[in-house]
C-alpha positions in Angstrom: -61.1 2.3 50.2 -61.6 1.3 54.0 -61.2 -2.3 53.2 -58.0 -1.8 51.3 -54.7 -2.9 53.0 -51.5 -1.3 52.3 -48.5 -3.8 52.3 -45.7 -2.8 54.5 -43.0 -5.2 53.3 -42.7 -6.8 49.8 -40.2 -9.5 48.8 -38.9 -8.5 45.4 -37.6 -11.5 43.6 -39.6 -14.0 45.6 -41.7 -16.6 43.9 -44.7 -15.3 45.9 -44.8 -11.6 45.4 -47.7 -11.0 47.7 -46.8 -8.4 50.4 -45.9 -9.6 53.9 -46.9 -7.8 57.0 -44.8 -9.3 59.8 -41.1 -9.2 60.8 -39.8 -12.4 62.6 -36.6 -11.9 64.5 -34.3 -15.0 64.9 -30.9 -15.3 66.6 -29.0 -16.7 69.4 -30.3 -16.4 73.0 -29.1 -13.1 74.3 -29.0 -11.5 70.9 -31.8 -9.1 71.9 -34.7 -10.3 69.9 -37.3 -9.5 72.6 -35.8 -6.1 73.6 -35.1 -4.9 70.0 -38.4 -6.4 68.9 -40.5 -4.4 71.4 -38.9 -1.1 70.4 -38.9 -2.1 66.6 -42.7 -2.7 66.9 -43.3 0.6 68.6 -41.3 2.5 66.0 -43.3 0.7 63.1 -46.6 1.0 64.9 -46.7 -2.9 64.8 -47.9 -5.3 67.5 -45.2 -7.4 69.3 -45.3 -11.1 70.0 -42.8 -13.2 71.9 -43.1 -16.7 70.9 -41.3 -18.0 74.1 -44.2 -16.5 76.1 -46.6 -18.2 73.9 -45.1 -21.5 74.6 -44.9 -20.8 78.5 -48.6 -19.8 78.4 -49.5 -23.0 76.3 -47.7 -25.4 78.6 -48.2 -23.5 82.0 -44.5 -23.7 82.8 -41.3 -21.6 82.4 -39.1 -22.5 79.4 -36.6 -24.3 81.5 -39.2 -26.3 83.2 -40.6 -27.4 79.9 -37.1 -28.5 78.8 -36.6 -30.3 82.1 -40.0 -32.1 81.8 -40.2 -32.8 78.1 -36.4 -33.0 77.2 -34.8 -31.0 74.4 -36.5 -32.8 71.6 -39.9 -32.5 73.2 -39.3 -28.9 73.7 -38.5 -28.5 70.1 -41.6 -30.2 69.1 -43.8 -28.0 71.3 -41.8 -24.9 70.0 -42.4 -25.9 66.3 -46.1 -26.4 66.8 -46.6 -23.1 68.6 -44.6 -21.2 66.0 -46.3 -23.0 63.0 -49.6 -21.8 64.4 -48.8 -18.1 64.7 -51.4 -16.2 62.9 -50.8 -12.4 63.0 -50.2 -9.4 60.9 -48.5 -6.2 61.2 -46.5 -7.7 64.0 -42.8 -8.1 65.1 -42.3 -11.7 66.2 -39.4 -12.5 68.5 -38.8 -16.2 68.4 -36.8 -18.3 70.8 -33.3 -19.1 69.9 -34.0 -22.7 68.9 -36.9 -21.9 66.6 -34.8 -22.6 63.6 -34.8 -26.3 64.4 -38.4 -26.4 63.2 -38.5 -26.4 59.5 -42.2 -26.4 59.2 -42.5 -23.5 61.7 -39.7 -21.5 59.9 -41.4 -22.0 56.4 -44.7 -20.7 57.9 -43.0 -17.7 59.5 -41.4 -17.0 56.2 -44.9 -17.3 54.5 -46.4 -14.5 56.8 -43.5 -12.1 56.7 -39.8 -11.3 56.5 -37.3 -13.1 58.7 -34.5 -10.9 60.2 -31.5 -12.8 61.7 -29.9 -10.6 64.7 -26.3 -11.6 64.5 -24.3 -11.1 67.5 -20.6 -12.3 68.1 -20.2 -15.2 70.5 -17.8 -13.1 72.7 -20.7 -10.6 73.1 -23.2 -13.4 73.9 -20.8 -14.7 76.7 -20.9 -11.2 78.2 -24.7 -10.9 78.0 -25.8 -14.3 79.2 -26.3 -15.6 82.7 -27.3 -19.1 83.6 -28.2 -20.8 80.3 -30.2 -23.4 81.9 -32.5 -21.0 83.8 -32.9 -19.0 80.6 -34.5 -22.0 78.8 -31.7 -22.5 76.3 -31.8 -26.0 74.7 -28.3 -27.5 74.9 -27.0 -31.0 74.7 -25.1 -32.5 77.6 -21.6 -31.2 77.5 -22.4 -28.6 74.9 -20.8 -25.1 75.2 -22.1 -21.8 74.1 -19.4 -21.7 71.4 -20.6 -25.3 70.3 -24.2 -24.0 70.1 -23.3 -21.0 68.3 -21.5 -22.9 65.5 -24.4 -25.3 65.3 -27.0 -22.6 64.9 -25.4 -20.0 62.7 -25.8 -21.9 59.6 -29.6 -22.4 60.4 -30.0 -18.6 61.0 -28.4 -17.9 57.9 -30.5 -20.4 56.0 -33.8 -19.0 57.1 -32.9 -15.4 57.1 -34.2 -13.1 54.4 -31.9 -10.3 55.9 -29.0 -10.5 58.4 -28.2 -7.5 60.7 -25.1 -7.6 62.6 -26.0 -5.8 65.9 -22.7 -6.7 67.7 -21.9 -3.6 69.9 -24.9 -1.6 68.8 -27.3 0.0 71.3 -31.0 -0.9 70.9 -31.8 2.2 69.1 -28.9 1.7 66.7 -30.0 -2.0 66.2 -33.5 -0.9 65.5 -32.3 1.6 63.0 -30.1 -1.0 61.2 -33.1 -3.4 61.0 -35.3 -0.5 59.5 -32.5 0.4 57.0 -32.2 -3.3 56.0 -35.9 -4.1 55.4 
């Protein structure tokens, strides 16, 4: 009995019915993936992993410095490589907002757990975010937050197993909404 593992999350209807043990949070910068993720991990008794911190550690620079040095596409390649190499169990994984540009990484994250899209209105993101460049947000020259939102939302929806709208919710309410949805 000591070696038996108890699955936390199963994915009914999925081709691979093997249980998954991680929850990966995706969503726009400022959606609260890291903040909500830490609390969710505590509530579930899971570990917490922030993929942006893994990227910074791997490259020895802050996100905005990596983007400045490598460009947007170079950053996305690094991000995809790091995310595709995550190997954890019973963890809440908070990804960077641009993780959804890496198809291989998103397929990998789906194979090791359930993907939850933390949906937040663009208006709320405007209120939450400060200097997007210093946050390490990958944007094309002249692109606005609204443009970025319109570009990424279809990708979040594509990769999400579950979408949880946390617009206007406190961290505790967001955590409870996620728990109820999975």
